[in-house]
C-alpha angles and dihedrals in degrees: 000000000000098000090169089069086067103031103032093075126352104270122234114203118194139186132169092274107024142041122201108203146139120302117223138175092277086071093056096117093050094044090048091051089056099041095044094056110096092200092061091061099037090114100028133090089238125103112222115249117226097179122080093210090056090051091047089054089047091058086058089052089057087061093044092052091048092051090049088054092234104109139009117205117191124191111231104225128186111240091226124108116283093037113227135190110245101169149332131257127185145189118207144156095050101198108193094180093067097019094242139140135186122224134198135176144180135182137209105266093243088064098052118122097022099103093252096124091046091052094044091051090049090052092049093047091053091049095046095046098040104033105024094035097222118167101204132033119187139181134193120221131185106236097244092054099102095164094057092045090054092050091055096044091050087055094053100261120151123220105237098184146277129298102209117217088338106136139048110221123190110257092004105066119211110354142185114240131198113215120218126182145172126200125214091245091054091047092051092048095053 
């Protein structure tokens, strides 16, 4: 795994329609709009934040986690002018022993159903497989989260199974999680 591709300098990933790049305090209003919406986190282990100062501090935590080499959070920005933040995508749990990473993502509710998450995941897969040289990318999904399941399946992930009552998620308690993954070989074959 080439962790320096991620940690050496904050990576910017771009397509014709989206840019995945660093979130900073100038994006506070857009980040707050995402984090203050209860529906966005209905199936996530994140508690919505209804205080702008809390969200402002959280943006600082994105930087802290990046510097600790534990998590990279990209803002998903539309490539239109003016550029606007439409969601967040992350890579975490970089496991060098087995060359694996876990991803997660969420969008502002007004952007659901437009293919943005599917495209952002495709961009991140290409980057992680080609530049970072990971072998396995996985994601955890709460069983009722149909939208997230579809995003992963469209990107070639395989459902491996269900971890029953295996995780404690903030605001949700003990939850079941479906595990989805894609291996580099499978990605290259598709």
